[in-house]
Residue, then its C-alpha position, 0 to 999 in steps of 0.5 A: m132526364t132533363v138538363k137545364t141549360t142557357i140559350s141565347f136568341t135573337d130578338r126575332h127568334h125570341r118573339f117567334l117563340t113567345d108568339k107560338v107559346g102565346q098561341g098555344a102551339f107549345a106549352s113553353q119556350s123549352a117545349a118549342v125548342a125541344a120540338a125544333l130539335e126533334q125535327m132537326m134530328r128526324d131531318e138528319e136521319e132522313r138525309e142519312l137514309a137518302l144519301g145511303a140509298m143514293a150511294e147504293e144506287i150509284r154502286a148498283r149502276l157502276d156494276r151494270p154492263r156498259a151496254d146497258y147505259i143510255s146516252a145523255e141525249k136520249a136520257f134527257a130527250a123527254a125533258r127537253a121536248s117538254l121544255q120546248t113545248e112550254r116555250e112555244a106555248 
């Protein structure tokens, strides 16, 4: 189902939409806005998946025994060494 609505744009956004339609990237300004909304929806879904995966990983790590932990110094030693090498170059 298609719903008709009114949307206001800044001059900059209107020029961009008009240019994209003129270049043939989109059939109409409505199509361009719909494509942008679809991309926003995909981005939001990916963000939710990533946040869920991070939460799951955090929970899994909290269930690990304390003996499995490594110190921050050891965890970041390779990164610090790499940065030091770049500074000296």
